[in-house]
matplotlib code that plots the C-alpha trace (Angstrom):
import matplotlib.pyplot as plt

x = [-10.2, -10.8, -7.7, -6.6, -4.8, -4.1, -4.8, -5.8, -5.2, -7.0, -5.1, -5.2, -1.6, -0.6, 3.0, 3.6, 1.6, 3.2, 6.6, 5.2, 3.7, 6.7, 9.1, 6.9, 6.1, 9.4, 7.7, 9.5, 7.6, 7.3, 10.3, 8.1, 6.0, 9.2, 10.5, 7.2, 7.2, 10.9, 10.2, 7.0, 5.0, 2.7, -0.8, -3.4, -5.6, -2.7, -2.2, 1.2, 2.1, 4.0, 5.5, 4.9, 1.6, 2.3, 2.1, 0.0, 0.6, -0.5, -1.9, -1.9, -4.7, -6.1, -9.6, -11.7, -13.4, -12.0, -14.1, -13.6, -10.5, -11.1, -13.2, -14.5, -11.1, -7.7, -4.3, -2.5, 1.3, 3.5, 6.6, 9.9, 10.8, 10.7, 13.0, 10.2, 8.2, 10.8, 10.7, 6.9, 7.4, 10.2, 7.9, 5.2, 2.8, 0.7, 0.2, -3.5, -3.9, -2.0, -3.2, -2.4, -1.4, 1.3, 0.0, -0.7, -0.9, -3.2, -1.5, -2.6, -0.6, 0.2, -3.3, -5.1, -5.7, -5.8, -3.8, -2.7, 1.0, 1.3, 3.9, 3.5, 6.9, 5.7, 2.2, -0.9, -2.4, -5.0, -7.8, -6.9]
y = [19.0, 22.3, 23.6, 26.6, 29.0, 32.0, 33.6, 37.3, 39.5, 42.8, 45.8, 49.6, 49.8, 46.8, 47.9, 48.0, 44.9, 42.9, 43.3, 41.8, 38.7, 38.3, 38.1, 35.9, 33.4, 33.6, 34.4, 37.0, 40.0, 39.8, 41.7, 44.2, 44.9, 45.3, 47.8, 49.7, 49.8, 50.9, 53.7, 54.7, 54.0, 51.2, 52.5, 52.8, 50.2, 47.8, 44.5, 43.1, 39.5, 37.3, 34.2, 32.9, 32.7, 29.1, 27.8, 28.7, 32.4, 35.4, 38.7, 41.7, 43.6, 47.1, 47.4, 50.5, 48.8, 46.1, 43.6, 43.7, 41.8, 38.2, 37.7, 34.5, 33.2, 33.3, 31.7, 29.1, 29.7, 26.9, 28.3, 26.5, 27.0, 29.4, 32.0, 32.7, 34.2, 36.9, 37.3, 37.9, 40.7, 42.3, 42.2, 44.0, 41.2, 41.7, 38.8, 38.3, 35.0, 31.7, 28.2, 27.0, 23.7, 25.4, 24.3, 27.7, 31.4, 34.0, 37.1, 40.1, 41.5, 45.2, 46.0, 43.8, 40.7, 37.7, 34.6, 31.5, 30.8, 27.0, 26.7, 23.0, 22.3, 19.1, 18.8, 18.9, 22.1, 23.9, 22.9, 19.1]
z = [-17.3, -15.5, -13.6, -11.6, -13.9, -11.7, -8.4, -8.4, -5.3, -5.5, -4.3, -3.9, -4.9, -7.0, -7.6, -3.8, -2.8, -5.7, -4.0, -0.8, -2.5, -4.8, -1.9, 0.2, -2.5, -4.3, -7.5, -9.7, -10.9, -14.7, -16.2, -18.2, -15.1, -13.0, -15.5, -15.4, -11.6, -11.5, -14.1, -12.5, -15.7, -14.4, -15.1, -12.3, -14.1, -14.8, -12.9, -12.0, -13.0, -10.5, -12.0, -15.6, -17.5, -18.6, -15.0, -12.0, -11.4, -9.4, -10.5, -8.2, -9.7, -9.0, -7.6, -7.0, -4.0, -1.8, 0.1, 3.8, 5.0, 5.8, 2.6, 1.2, -0.2, 1.3, 0.6, 2.7, 2.5, 3.7, 5.5, 5.3, 8.9, 11.9, 10.2, 7.8, 10.6, 10.9, 7.2, 7.2, 9.8, 7.7, 4.6, 6.5, 7.3, 10.5, 12.8, 13.6, 15.4, 16.0, 16.4, 20.0, 18.5, 16.4, 13.0, 11.5, 12.1, 10.5, 9.0, 7.0, 4.1, 4.1, 2.6, 5.1, 2.9, 5.3, 4.7, 6.7, 7.3, 7.8, 10.5, 11.6, 10.0, 8.4, 9.9, 7.8, 6.5, 8.7, 6.3, 6.1]

ax = plt.figure().add_subplot(projection="3d")
ax.plot(x, y, z, "-o")
ax.set_aspect("equal")
plt.show()
């Protein structure tokens, strides 16, 4: 049966954007990628792995050209509670819009990739 293996986020600076998504999703940066980032040896054409390859994981991958923000696919990230809104700001997310009903908010990561933060604290996702 086909299944989702990974999500890839294209980036101008994978080592920097990987930190944002790692913190937000609580997915650790692969130890070998973390060492390369720390040592400054991550190549310009190298992606950064978040999580483990044996389960659904995220790649932050370099791209020469990026589609305009708000492209065809985006992530919905369920937040645990109101404190996560402050966490988003600390991580560098930019608030773009919020649902007047309080179910979700639209943010952009530090490179402008748009995603939804589900904030209904127990309500259905914005696309349900």
